[in-house]
MIVOKE-29289 format. One record per residue (C-alpha): x, y, z; residue in three letters. Coordinates in nm, 3 decimals. Example, Ala and Ser with C-alpha at 12.3 -4.5 7.8 and 13.67 -1.06 7.14 Angstrom:
<atoms>
+---------+---------+---------+------+
|      px |      py |      pz | code |
+---------+---------+---------+------+
|   1.230 |  -0.450 |   0.780 |  Ala |
|   1.367 |  -0.106 |   0.714 |  Ser |
+---------+---------+---------+------+
</atoms>
This chain:
<atoms>
+---------+---------+---------+------+
|      px |      py |      pz | code |
+---------+---------+---------+------+
|  -5.970 |   6.342 |  -3.203 |  Unk |
|  -5.918 |   5.929 |  -3.132 |  Unk |
|  -6.009 |   5.799 |  -2.808 |  Unk |
|  -5.855 |   5.524 |  -2.654 |  Unk |
|  -6.077 |   5.219 |  -2.507 |  Unk |
|  -6.057 |   4.982 |  -2.205 |  Unk |
|  -5.969 |   4.664 |  -2.371 |  Unk |
|  -6.197 |   4.494 |  -2.128 |  Unk |
|  -6.515 |   4.716 |  -2.146 |  Unk |
|  -6.684 |   4.972 |  -2.323 |  Unk |
|  -6.581 |   5.274 |  -2.117 |  Unk |
|  -6.326 |   5.514 |  -2.174 |  Unk |
|  -5.986 |   5.481 |  -2.038 |  Unk |
|  -5.996 |   5.785 |  -1.833 |  Unk |
|  -6.362 |   5.722 |  -1.690 |  Unk |
|  -6.179 |   5.318 |  -1.601 |  Unk |
|  -5.910 |   5.507 |  -1.391 |  Unk |
|  -6.134 |   5.775 |  -1.212 |  Unk |
|  -6.346 |   5.400 |  -1.127 |  Unk |
|  -6.027 |   5.213 |  -1.029 |  Unk |
|  -5.925 |   5.461 |  -0.770 |  Unk |
|  -6.273 |   5.539 |  -0.640 |  Unk |
|  -6.244 |   5.135 |  -0.523 |  Unk |
|  -5.905 |   5.186 |  -0.369 |  Unk |
|  -6.004 |   5.439 |  -0.159 |  Unk |
|  -6.308 |   5.235 |  -0.014 |  Unk |
|  -6.101 |   4.929 |   0.035 |  Unk |
|  -5.885 |   5.163 |   0.248 |  Unk |
|  -6.156 |   5.345 |   0.453 |  Unk |
|  -6.292 |   4.977 |   0.545 |  Unk |
|  -5.931 |   4.853 |   0.642 |  Unk |
|  -5.931 |   5.210 |   0.902 |  Unk |
|  -6.276 |   5.089 |   1.025 |  Unk |
|  -6.196 |   4.740 |   1.093 |  Unk |
|  -5.891 |   4.820 |   1.279 |  Unk |
|  -6.034 |   5.096 |   1.484 |  Unk |
|  -6.301 |   4.856 |   1.586 |  Unk |
|  -6.064 |   4.623 |   1.652 |  Unk |
|  -5.898 |   4.851 |   1.872 |  Unk |
|  -6.205 |   4.971 |   2.008 |  Unk |
|  -6.310 |   4.540 |   2.104 |  Unk |
|  -5.916 |   4.536 |   2.285 |  Unk |
|  -6.059 |   4.767 |   2.553 |  Unk |
|  -6.397 |   4.677 |   2.605 |  Unk |
|  -6.468 |   4.486 |   2.945 |  Unk |
|  -6.837 |   4.251 |   2.920 |  Unk |
|  -7.013 |   4.175 |   3.263 |  Unk |
|  -7.318 |   4.016 |   3.341 |  Unk |
|  -7.488 |   3.924 |   3.680 |  Unk |
|  -7.750 |   3.618 |   3.645 |  Unk |
|  -7.952 |   3.585 |   3.965 |  Unk |
|  -8.032 |   3.207 |   4.042 |  Unk |
|  -8.445 |   3.254 |   4.073 |  Unk |
|  -8.701 |   3.480 |   3.921 |  Unk |
|  -8.958 |   3.462 |   4.193 |  Unk |
|  -8.885 |   3.460 |   4.592 |  Unk |
|  -9.024 |   3.590 |   4.947 |  Unk |
|  -8.910 |   3.800 |   5.157 |  Unk |
|  -8.597 |   3.709 |   5.283 |  Unk |
|  -8.527 |   3.434 |   5.024 |  Unk |
|  -8.154 |   3.351 |   4.946 |  Unk |
|  -8.098 |   3.464 |   4.623 |  Unk |
|  -7.779 |   3.343 |   4.414 |  Unk |
|  -7.651 |   3.566 |   4.188 |  Unk |
|  -7.385 |   3.433 |   3.947 |  Unk |
|  -7.137 |   3.676 |   3.838 |  Unk |
|  -6.889 |   3.695 |   3.523 |  Unk |
|  -6.656 |   3.959 |   3.422 |  Unk |
|  -6.437 |   3.987 |   3.129 |  Unk |
|  -6.178 |   4.205 |   3.046 |  Unk |
|  -5.836 |   4.221 |   2.838 |  Unk |
|  -5.534 |   4.078 |   2.990 |  Unk |
|  -5.375 |   4.467 |   2.930 |  Unk |
|  -5.589 |   4.602 |   3.156 |  Unk |
|  -5.619 |   4.611 |   3.507 |  Unk |
|  -5.918 |   4.649 |   3.765 |  Unk |
|  -5.860 |   4.796 |   4.113 |  Unk |
|  -6.159 |   4.595 |   4.256 |  Unk |
|  -6.511 |   4.566 |   4.242 |  Unk |
|  -6.802 |   4.835 |   4.415 |  Unk |
|  -7.112 |   4.739 |   4.571 |  Unk |
|  -7.231 |   5.044 |   4.706 |  Unk |
|  -7.468 |   5.095 |   4.370 |  Unk |
|  -7.689 |   4.770 |   4.567 |  Unk |
|  -7.813 |   5.021 |   4.832 |  Unk |
|  -8.052 |   5.206 |   4.564 |  Unk |
|  -8.200 |   4.961 |   4.360 |  Unk |
|  -8.486 |   5.079 |   4.216 |  Unk |
|  -8.814 |   4.925 |   4.277 |  Unk |
|  -8.977 |   4.916 |   3.901 |  Unk |
|  -9.345 |   4.875 |   4.107 |  Unk |
|  -9.265 |   5.194 |   4.311 |  Unk |
|  -9.370 |   5.433 |   3.989 |  Unk |
|  -9.699 |   5.262 |   4.010 |  Unk |
|  -9.788 |   5.245 |   4.377 |  Unk |
|  -9.621 |   5.499 |   4.602 |  Unk |
|  -9.784 |   5.452 |   4.873 |  Unk |
|  -9.758 |   5.048 |   4.948 |  Unk |
|  -9.432 |   5.014 |   4.770 |  Unk |
|  -9.080 |   5.113 |   4.877 |  Unk |
|  -8.872 |   5.335 |   4.660 |  Unk |
|  -8.516 |   5.145 |   4.675 |  Unk |
|  -8.466 |   4.728 |   4.781 |  Unk |
|  -8.378 |   4.669 |   5.142 |  Unk |
|  -8.114 |   4.421 |   5.009 |  Unk |
|  -7.823 |   4.254 |   5.234 |  Unk |
|  -7.555 |   4.045 |   5.108 |  Unk |
|  -7.536 |   3.744 |   5.278 |  Unk |
|  -7.189 |   3.576 |   5.139 |  Unk |
|  -6.967 |   3.670 |   4.897 |  Unk |
|  -6.835 |   3.360 |   4.805 |  Unk |
|  -6.475 |   3.310 |   4.649 |  Unk |
|  -6.414 |   3.701 |   4.758 |  Unk |
|  -6.338 |   3.616 |   5.136 |  Unk |
|  -6.524 |   3.939 |   5.200 |  Unk |
|  -6.628 |   4.281 |   5.208 |  Unk |
|  -6.444 |   4.547 |   5.304 |  Unk |
|  -6.604 |   4.877 |   5.525 |  Unk |
|  -6.694 |   5.099 |   5.188 |  Unk |
|  -6.844 |   4.754 |   5.003 |  Unk |
|  -6.529 |   4.727 |   4.810 |  Unk |
|  -6.377 |   4.366 |   4.703 |  Unk |
|  -6.005 |   4.460 |   4.643 |  Unk |
|  -5.850 |   4.357 |   4.288 |  Unk |
|  -5.624 |   4.052 |   4.465 |  Unk |
|  -5.924 |   3.883 |   4.586 |  Unk |
|  -6.102 |   3.838 |   4.283 |  Unk |
|  -5.866 |   3.588 |   4.114 |  Unk |
|  -5.875 |   3.601 |   3.747 |  Unk |
|  -5.831 |   3.317 |   3.521 |  Unk |
|  -5.635 |   3.422 |   3.200 |  Unk |
|  -5.831 |   3.278 |   2.866 |  Unk |
|  -5.650 |   3.365 |   2.548 |  Unk |
|  -5.604 |   3.727 |   2.575 |  Unk |
|  -5.889 |   3.779 |   2.797 |  Unk |
|  -5.911 |   3.736 |   3.179 |  Unk |
|  -6.186 |   3.589 |   3.312 |  Unk |
|  -6.383 |   3.710 |   3.717 |  Unk |
|  -6.608 |   3.419 |   3.838 |  Unk |
|  -6.826 |   3.420 |   4.158 |  Unk |
|  -7.147 |   3.285 |   4.293 |  Unk |
|  -7.258 |   3.543 |   4.552 |  Unk |
|  -7.549 |   3.560 |   4.831 |  Unk |
|  -7.811 |   3.816 |   4.864 |  Unk |
|  -8.133 |   3.839 |   4.996 |  Unk |
|  -8.429 |   4.142 |   5.004 |  Unk |
|  -8.656 |   4.207 |   5.237 |  Unk |
|  -8.909 |   4.383 |   5.104 |  Unk |
|  -9.092 |   4.347 |   4.809 |  Unk |
|  -9.106 |   4.503 |   4.476 |  Unk |
|  -8.951 |   4.385 |   4.090 |  Unk |
|  -8.586 |   4.452 |   4.099 |  Unk |
|  -8.325 |   4.418 |   3.815 |  Unk |
|  -7.999 |   4.296 |   4.019 |  Unk |
|  -7.709 |   4.551 |   3.819 |  Unk |
|  -7.311 |   4.436 |   3.784 |  Unk |
|  -7.084 |   4.573 |   4.080 |  Unk |
|  -6.915 |   4.902 |   3.973 |  Unk |
|  -6.544 |   4.822 |   3.840 |  Unk |
|  -6.300 |   5.032 |   3.981 |  Unk |
|  -5.989 |   5.184 |   3.801 |  Unk |
|  -6.044 |   5.229 |   3.442 |  Unk |
|  -5.963 |   5.528 |   3.240 |  Unk |
|  -6.229 |   5.665 |   3.044 |  Unk |
|  -6.113 |   5.501 |   2.713 |  Unk |
|  -6.261 |   5.198 |   2.854 |  Unk |
|  -6.586 |   5.049 |   2.783 |  Unk |
|  -6.766 |   4.827 |   2.988 |  Unk |
|  -7.103 |   4.669 |   2.838 |  Unk |
|  -7.347 |   4.503 |   3.102 |  Unk |
|  -7.551 |   4.237 |   3.051 |  Unk |
|  -7.883 |   4.228 |   3.130 |  Unk |
|  -8.040 |   3.982 |   3.384 |  Unk |
|  -8.340 |   3.861 |   3.411 |  Unk |
|  -8.572 |   4.040 |   3.683 |  Unk |
|  -8.645 |   3.945 |   4.059 |  Unk |
|  -8.961 |   3.967 |   4.196 |  Unk |
|  -9.035 |   3.925 |   4.562 |  Unk |
|  -9.332 |   3.844 |   4.728 |  Unk |
|  -9.496 |   3.880 |   5.073 |  Unk |
|  -9.585 |   3.482 |   5.175 |  Unk |
|  -9.974 |   3.400 |   4.984 |  Unk |
| -10.139 |   3.389 |   5.332 |  Unk |
| -10.030 |   3.727 |   5.414 |  Unk |
| -10.083 |   3.971 |   5.118 |  Unk |
| -10.326 |   4.163 |   5.282 |  Unk |
| -10.382 |   4.488 |   5.427 |  Unk |
| -10.383 |   4.317 |   5.780 |  Unk |
|  -9.943 |   4.314 |   5.784 |  Unk |
|  -9.731 |   4.660 |   5.729 |  Unk |
|  -9.375 |   4.666 |   5.707 |  Unk |
|  -9.178 |   4.886 |   5.882 |  Unk |
|  -8.845 |   5.015 |   5.782 |  Unk |
|  -8.570 |   4.830 |   5.993 |  Unk |
|  -8.437 |   5.020 |   6.256 |  Unk |
|  -8.090 |   5.071 |   6.416 |  Unk |
|  -8.050 |   4.867 |   6.723 |  Unk |
|  -8.152 |   5.070 |   7.038 |  Unk |
|  -7.929 |   5.055 |   7.381 |  Unk |
|  -8.151 |   5.109 |   7.736 |  Unk |
|  -7.985 |   5.233 |   8.032 |  Unk |
|  -7.935 |   5.027 |   8.296 |  Unk |
|  -8.223 |   4.957 |   8.549 |  Unk |
|  -8.306 |   4.767 |   8.859 |  Unk |
|  -8.386 |   4.489 |   8.658 |  Unk |
|  -7.992 |   4.464 |   8.540 |  Unk |
|  -7.858 |   4.392 |   8.865 |  Unk |
|  -8.166 |   4.095 |   8.942 |  Unk |
|  -7.821 |   3.848 |   8.931 |  Unk |
|  -7.692 |   4.043 |   9.250 |  Unk |
|  -8.000 |   3.943 |   9.403 |  Unk |
|  -7.996 |   3.554 |   9.251 |  Unk |
|  -7.665 |   3.562 |   9.408 |  Unk |
|  -7.698 |   3.645 |   9.747 |  Unk |
|  -8.020 |   3.454 |   9.778 |  Unk |
|  -7.828 |   3.140 |   9.676 |  Unk |
|  -7.531 |   3.216 |   9.938 |  Unk |
|  -7.800 |   3.245 |  10.182 |  Unk |
|  -7.939 |   2.867 |  10.107 |  Unk |
|  -7.605 |   2.713 |  10.045 |  Unk |
|  -7.519 |   2.855 |  10.452 |  Unk |
|  -7.836 |   2.711 |  10.551 |  Unk |
|  -7.762 |   2.413 |  10.394 |  Unk |
|  -7.381 |   2.330 |  10.534 |  Unk |
|  -7.571 |   2.454 |  10.893 |  Unk |
|  -7.847 |   2.183 |  10.849 |  Unk |
|  -7.525 |   1.973 |  10.764 |  Unk |
|  -7.316 |   1.994 |  11.057 |  Unk |
|  -7.599 |   1.981 |  11.269 |  Unk |
|  -7.863 |   1.761 |  11.184 |  Unk |
|  -7.854 |   1.445 |  11.404 |  Unk |
|  -7.716 |   1.180 |  11.336 |  Unk |
|  -7.982 |   0.892 |  11.187 |  Unk |
|  -7.970 |   0.555 |  10.955 |  Unk |
|  -7.924 |   0.660 |  10.619 |  Unk |
|  -8.225 |   0.686 |  10.358 |  Unk |
|  -8.211 |   0.549 |  10.043 |  Unk |
|  -8.450 |   0.712 |   9.847 |  Unk |
|  -8.531 |   0.615 |   9.430 |  Unk |
|  -8.679 |   0.931 |   9.257 |  Unk |
|  -8.773 |   0.784 |   8.921 |  Unk |
|  -8.832 |   1.098 |   8.705 |  Unk |
|  -9.119 |   1.066 |   8.467 |  Unk |
|  -9.006 |   1.040 |   8.069 |  Unk |
|  -9.172 |   1.311 |   7.848 |  Unk |
|  -9.248 |   1.305 |   7.519 |  Unk |
|  -9.186 |   1.562 |   7.272 |  Unk |
|  -9.541 |   1.642 |   7.204 |  Unk |
|  -9.616 |   1.665 |   7.616 |  Unk |
|  -9.318 |   1.893 |   7.660 |  Unk |
|  -9.430 |   2.099 |   7.332 |  Unk |
|  -9.788 |   2.098 |   7.498 |  Unk |
|  -9.707 |   2.179 |   7.846 |  Unk |
|  -9.456 |   2.456 |   7.695 |  Unk |
|  -9.761 |   2.580 |   7.466 |  Unk |
|  -9.977 |   2.615 |   7.795 |  Unk |
|  -9.765 |   2.827 |   7.990 |  Unk |
|  -9.648 |   3.065 |   7.692 |  Unk |
| -10.085 |   3.118 |   7.673 |  Unk |
| -10.106 |   3.170 |   8.018 |  Unk |
|  -9.858 |   3.440 |   8.044 |  Unk |
| -10.054 |   3.643 |   7.775 |  Unk |
|  -9.741 |   3.830 |   7.613 |  Unk |
|  -9.921 |   3.966 |   7.256 |  Unk |
| -10.210 |   4.084 |   7.516 |  Unk |
|  -9.888 |   4.352 |   7.672 |  Unk |
|  -9.785 |   4.431 |   7.372 |  Unk |
|  -9.518 |   4.194 |   7.374 |  Unk |
|  -9.516 |   4.049 |   7.002 |  Unk |
|  -9.202 |   3.982 |   6.923 |  Unk |
|  -9.147 |   3.829 |   7.219 |  Unk |
|  -9.455 |   3.606 |   7.181 |  Unk |
|  -9.356 |   3.533 |   6.853 |  Unk |
|  -9.014 |   3.468 |   6.886 |  Unk |
|  -9.093 |   3.199 |   7.169 |  Unk |
|  -9.397 |   3.041 |   6.937 |  Unk |
|  -9.148 |   2.947 |   6.716 |  Unk |
|  -8.910 |   2.824 |   6.929 |  Unk |
|  -9.141 |   2.559 |   7.081 |  Unk |
|  -9.256 |   2.468 |   6.768 |  Unk |
|  -8.902 |   2.430 |   6.654 |  Unk |
|  -8.783 |   2.208 |   7.007 |  Unk |
|  -9.100 |   1.960 |   6.925 |  Unk |
|  -8.962 |   1.959 |   6.566 |  Unk |
|  -8.638 |   1.859 |   6.641 |  Unk |
|  -8.717 |   1.636 |   6.934 |  Unk |
|  -9.011 |   1.471 |   6.704 |  Unk |
|  -8.817 |   1.390 |   6.384 |  Unk |
|  -8.471 |   1.402 |   6.497 |  Unk |
|  -8.334 |   1.744 |   6.271 |  Unk |
|  -8.163 |   2.060 |   6.367 |  Unk |
|  -8.472 |   2.265 |   6.380 |  Unk |
|  -8.321 |   2.526 |   6.628 |  Unk |
|  -8.041 |   2.611 |   6.393 |  Unk |
|  -8.188 |   2.598 |   6.028 |  Unk |
|  -8.426 |   2.832 |   5.806 |  Unk |
|  -8.796 |   2.823 |   5.778 |  Unk |
|  -8.664 |   2.671 |   5.427 |  Unk |
|  -8.461 |   2.454 |   5.542 |  Unk |
|  -8.687 |   2.286 |   5.797 |  Unk |
|  -8.948 |   2.231 |   5.516 |  Unk |
|  -8.659 |   2.052 |   5.279 |  Unk |
|  -8.571 |   1.797 |   5.577 |  Unk |
|  -8.874 |   1.718 |   5.649 |  Unk |
|  -8.915 |   1.608 |   5.321 |  Unk |
|  -8.647 |   1.317 |   5.411 |  Unk |
|  -8.840 |   1.181 |   5.778 |  Unk |
|  -9.196 |   1.070 |   5.835 |  Unk |
|  -9.345 |   1.397 |   5.843 |  Unk |
|  -9.731 |   1.410 |   5.624 |  Unk |
|  -9.691 |   1.709 |   5.376 |  Unk |
| -10.077 |   1.812 |   5.463 |  Unk |
|  -9.974 |   1.955 |   5.811 |  Unk |
|  -9.684 |   2.163 |   5.585 |  Unk |
|  -9.878 |   2.471 |   5.519 |  Unk |
|  -9.984 |   2.574 |   5.904 |  Unk |
|  -9.617 |   2.451 |   6.004 |  Unk |
|  -9.474 |   2.699 |   5.715 |  Unk |
|  -9.715 |   3.003 |   5.836 |  Unk |
|  -9.632 |   2.976 |   6.161 |  Unk |
|  -9.269 |   3.018 |   6.083 |  Unk |
|  -9.323 |   3.278 |   5.802 |  Unk |
|  -9.515 |   3.531 |   6.001 |  Unk |
|  -9.295 |   3.505 |   6.334 |  Unk |
|  -8.978 |   3.509 |   6.111 |  Unk |
|  -9.144 |   3.875 |   5.929 |  Unk |
|  -9.177 |   3.978 |   6.347 |  Unk |
|  -8.842 |   3.931 |   6.409 |  Unk |
|  -8.672 |   4.043 |   6.120 |  Unk |
|  -8.863 |   4.270 |   5.903 |  Unk |
|  -9.081 |   4.430 |   6.136 |  Unk |
|  -9.433 |   4.351 |   6.031 |  Unk |
|  -9.717 |   4.405 |   6.278 |  Unk |
|  -9.955 |   4.148 |   6.231 |  Unk |
| -10.339 |   4.227 |   6.296 |  Unk |
| -10.422 |   4.108 |   6.658 |  Unk |
| -10.656 |   3.807 |   6.580 |  Unk |
| -10.327 |   3.623 |   6.419 |  Unk |
| -10.191 |   3.558 |   6.736 |  Unk |
| -10.490 |   3.341 |   6.868 |  Unk |
| -10.570 |   3.181 |   6.569 |  Unk |
| -10.159 |   3.066 |   6.579 |  Unk |
| -10.175 |   2.941 |   6.905 |  Unk |
| -10.466 |   2.694 |   6.836 |  Unk |
| -10.288 |   2.567 |   6.503 |  Unk |
| -10.011 |   2.529 |   6.720 |  Unk |
| -10.162 |   2.323 |   6.964 |  Unk |
| -10.340 |   2.103 |   6.662 |  Unk |
| -10.025 |   2.069 |   6.488 |  Unk |
|  -9.845 |   1.893 |   6.801 |  Unk |
| -10.168 |   1.694 |   6.869 |  Unk |
| -10.189 |   1.584 |   6.473 |  Unk |
|  -9.830 |   1.496 |   6.426 |  Unk |
|  -9.724 |   1.353 |   6.806 |  Unk |
|  -9.582 |   1.002 |   6.797 |  Unk |
|  -9.800 |   0.767 |   6.869 |  Unk |
|  -9.607 |   0.435 |   7.014 |  Unk |
|  -9.751 |   0.088 |   7.007 |  Unk |
|  -9.845 |  -0.064 |   7.317 |  Unk |
|  -9.649 |  -0.289 |   7.545 |  Unk |
|  -9.780 |  -0.650 |   7.539 |  Unk |
|  -9.806 |  -0.594 |   7.947 |  Unk |
| -10.020 |  -0.287 |   7.870 |  Unk |
| -10.203 |  -0.538 |   7.637 |  Unk |
| -10.296 |  -0.804 |   7.853 |  Unk |
| -10.409 |  -0.522 |   8.110 |  Unk |
| -10.638 |  -0.381 |   7.867 |  Unk |
| -10.767 |  -0.773 |   7.807 |  Unk |
| -10.822 |  -0.771 |   8.178 |  Unk |
+---------+---------+---------+------+
</atoms>
């Protein structure tokens, strides 16, 4: 029996045909896999959220760079941020006593999206996607703040209006670590959860304005009576010269009045801290000509860098302002000793930074005499 062979090899013809058939089937299978992968890729959405900082203090602003890329044949109904209400604190598992389970997060600014609806959703028509090749790209910068310490991973927003065949591939951004100010990292301050605003019932003190109005009308009536019935007399010109007080004199007078009021001794901590920082901000505005009353603590620190302010006094100033911010906004409860310390620091700060004007020629001559 004669067995035929392939001309180019030593294999039998039947074996060579079998190998070629298997190779052909493998090529068909590879083509099908590539085609399926291409179809799956065309139904994928990629998204990432990148925080601008990985370490911040409580209440500092954090900018989020958000980008979402999706095929042009997919429609997005909107983005939801309800998942930002329960961002897990990664330190909670190791310290359940001192750490909160979730981030106390506020969305301060939604950038180009012009505001959130009542259910924390940005509608699709506000996303302003840009067509790039076969994909739409949505980009935006949001600003958030976190008011409790911890370590958090900021998630991508929920993409609404997708069917089950579409895959969303999130990119993992860096973690954000939130800390208390360095000088406050002790057991002397405990943060309480933020409570809803309480509405008090009206009482007699709410009608003080009516009593003041009656007194003012009575005084005006007496003045009118006096003017009409006084005897004619030569008019006397009285010149009143009001002494112009400097910024540090005004501040020191206000600090002495606040100290005499003994607000924190009466348990009125928030009112005391608010008035103390208000005096300091007024002084900074008059002394260094910055709009301190309208600025955050960080903005004040930056603005002072461009003035003649000496940086050796910055630590005490920032400590006073930061503690007051925590008392007002994060419901912090400082130890009682810290109030007297801050009052002394406020006096020292004003005295050390007061403006010293050069003596005039008349004053110099008077000193020589």
